[in-house]
C-alpha positions in Angstrom: 0.0 0.0 0.0 1.4 3.3 -1.1 1.0 6.6 0.9 2.0 9.8 -0.8 3.2 12.5 1.6 2.6 15.7 -0.3 5.8 17.7 -0.1 5.4 21.4 -0.7 8.4 22.4 1.4 6.6 22.9 4.8 6.2 20.1 7.2 7.8 17.7 9.6 8.3 15.1 7.0 10.7 12.8 8.9 8.4 12.1 11.9 5.4 11.5 9.6 7.4 9.2 7.4 8.7 7.2 10.3 5.2 6.8 11.8 3.9 5.5 8.5 6.9 3.2 8.0 6.2 1.6 11.4 2.7 0.8 10.1 4.3 -1.0 7.2 3.3 1.5 4.5 5.3 2.3 1.4 6.0 6.0 1.8 6.7 8.4 -1.1 7.5 12.0 -0.2 7.0 14.0 -3.4 5.4 16.9 -5.1 5.4 15.2 -8.5 1.8 14.8 -9.6 2.6 11.9 -11.9 4.1 10.0 -8.9 1.2 11.0 -6.6 -1.3 9.6 -9.1 0.1 6.1 -8.3 -0.7 6.4 -4.5 -3.5 4.7 -2.6 -3.8 7.5 0.0 -2.4 10.9 0.8 -1.0 12.8 3.8 -0.8 16.6 3.8 1.6 17.7 6.6 2.2 21.2 7.6 4.3 23.4 10.0 4.4 27.2 9.6 2.2 29.9 8.4 -1.0 29.4 6.4 -0.3 32.1 3.7 3.2 30.7 3.0 1.8 27.2 2.7 -1.0 28.2 0.3 1.5 30.1 -1.8 3.7 27.0 -2.1 0.8 24.8 -3.0 -0.4 27.3 -5.6 3.1 27.6 -7.1 3.4 23.8 -7.4 -0.2 23.4 -8.7 -0.9 21.2 -5.8 -3.9 23.2 -4.6 -6.1 22.1 -7.5 -4.6 18.6 -7.3 -5.6 18.2 -3.6 -9.1 19.5 -4.4 -9.4 16.8 -7.1 -8.3 14.1 -4.6 -11.3 15.2 -2.4 -13.6 14.2 -5.3 -12.2 10.7 -5.6 -12.4 7.6 -3.3 -8.8 7.9 -2.2 -8.3 8.9 1.5 -6.5 12.2 2.3 -5.3 13.1 5.8 -4.3 16.7 6.8 -2.2 17.1 9.9 -1.9 20.3 12.0 -1.4 23.1 9.4 -2.3 20.5 6.8 -5.7 20.2 8.3 -6.2 24.0 8.5 -5.4 24.3 4.8 -8.4 22.2 4.0 -10.7 25.0 5.3 -12.1 28.0 3.4 -9.7 30.7 4.5 -7.4 31.9 7.3 -6.9 35.3 9.0 -3.2 34.4 9.8 -1.1 37.5 8.9 -3.7 38.4 6.2 -6.9 36.9 4.9 -5.8 34.0 2.7 -8.0 31.6 0.7 -7.7 27.9 1.6 -8.6 24.7 -0.2 -12.3 25.0 0.7 -12.9 21.3 1.3 -14.3 21.8 4.8 -16.7 24.6 5.7 -15.2 27.0 8.3 -12.4 29.5 8.8 -9.0 29.4 10.5 -8.7 32.1 13.2 -6.3 32.8 16.1 -7.1 31.8 19.6 -8.7 34.6 21.7 -6.1 36.5 23.7 -8.2 36.5 26.9 -10.3 33.8 28.5 -13.7 34.3 30.1 -12.1 35.5 33.3 -10.1 38.1 31.3 -6.9 36.2 32.0 -4.2 36.2 29.3 -4.2 33.0 27.3 -0.9 31.4 26.5 -0.5 31.0 22.8 0.4 28.7 21.1 -1.7 26.0 22.6 1.0 23.4 23.2 0.6 20.2 25.1 -1.6 17.1 25.8 -5.4 17.3 25.8 -8.1 14.6 25.6 -10.4 14.4 22.6 -14.1 14.2 23.2 -15.9 12.3 20.4 -19.3 13.5 19.3 -19.8 10.4 17.0 -17.7 7.4 15.9 -17.0 6.8 12.3 -17.1 3.2 11.1 -13.3 3.2 10.5 -12.6 4.0 14.2 -13.7 0.6 15.4 -12.2 -0.4 18.8 -12.3 3.2 20.0 -14.1 2.3 23.2 -11.2 0.0 24.2 -8.6 2.8 24.2 -7.3 3.7 27.7 -6.8 7.4 26.9 -7.8 9.8 24.2 -5.0 12.3 24.9 -3.2 13.8 21.9 -0.4 16.4 21.4 -1.3 19.8 20.1 0.9 22.7 18.9 -1.0 25.5 17.3 -2.0 29.2 17.6 -4.9 29.0 15.1 -8.0 26.8 15.1 -11.0 26.1 12.9 -14.0 28.2 13.6 -17.6 28.3 12.2 -17.3 24.6 11.4 -20.2 22.2 10.5 -21.2 20.1 13.4 -21.5 16.9 11.4 -17.9 17.3 10.1 -16.4 17.5 13.6 -15.8 14.0 14.8 -13.9 14.9 18.0 -12.9 18.1 19.8 -11.0 19.4 22.7 -11.0 22.7 24.7 -8.3 25.2 25.5 -8.7 28.2 27.7 -12.5 27.7 27.4 -12.4 27.7 23.6 -13.9 24.8 21.5 -11.1 23.2 19.4 -12.1 20.9 16.5 -9.5 18.2 16.8 -10.6 15.5 14.3 -12.7 16.3 11.3 -14.0 14.3 8.4 -15.9 14.8 5.2 -16.3 11.6 3.1 -12.7 10.5 2.1 -11.0 13.6 3.7 -9.8 13.6 7.3 -8.1 16.3 9.3 -6.3 16.1 12.6 -5.4 19.4 14.3 -3.0 17.6 16.6 0.1 15.5 15.7 -0.9 11.8 15.7 2.8 10.8 15.0 3.8 12.5 18.4 0.7 11.5 20.4 1.7 8.2 21.9 -0.5 5.1 21.9 -3.7 6.9 21.0 -2.0 8.8 18.1 -0.7 5.5 16.8 -4.2 4.0 17.1 -5.7 6.8 15.1 -3.0 6.7 12.4 -3.2 2.9 12.1 -7.0 3.1 11.7 -6.6 5.7 9.0 -4.1 3.5 7.2 -6.5 0.5 7.5 -9.1 2.7 5.8 -6.7 3.4 2.9 -6.1 -0.4 2.6 -9.8 -1.2 2.5 -10.5 1.4 -0.1 -7.5 0.3 -2.2 -8.7 -3.3 -2.1 -12.1 -2.3 -3.3 -11.0 0.0 -6.1 
């Protein structure tokens, strides 16, 4: 099974690659669309600023390519900034149009909490995920001892669609969409490759989904 890690020059590619290799995937880190065409599933990583990332995707013609993936049966997973890029736009630095696969906007955490205390930004650390519903591919979820995952982000998805948010967390009283899904496209605001046993569980379940769809294609 071949997983294409979409390389647009922004992302912690090594840790993602190692996590996928441990799950016995063939991993191809590439921006070559001809090579990406041969993949069974795709991972869109991301570390850095939203406008820079979109500029890179646009320059490489990968923005339209990713939008086309969303219309196919092949699974696509966006991680951290990679998830944020899947939304309509972001106010980071300046208003920047995103890929528009999910409904919603990427906005910065509020500076003050409900008690008017300064909020530490970025949100960095371990938080549990609360699941609003359980997709079919997340079988065995109830057997997991902990749902804690590792977040590092200053911006979050706002104005989201309830049915697209599978699991959420909270930070300084703010609702944080953590795991989102729309048909074959999944987003994880946290880093599953750095999130211990539960992160491995989520990534392995996503990989199994890729395998099943590949077998039936």
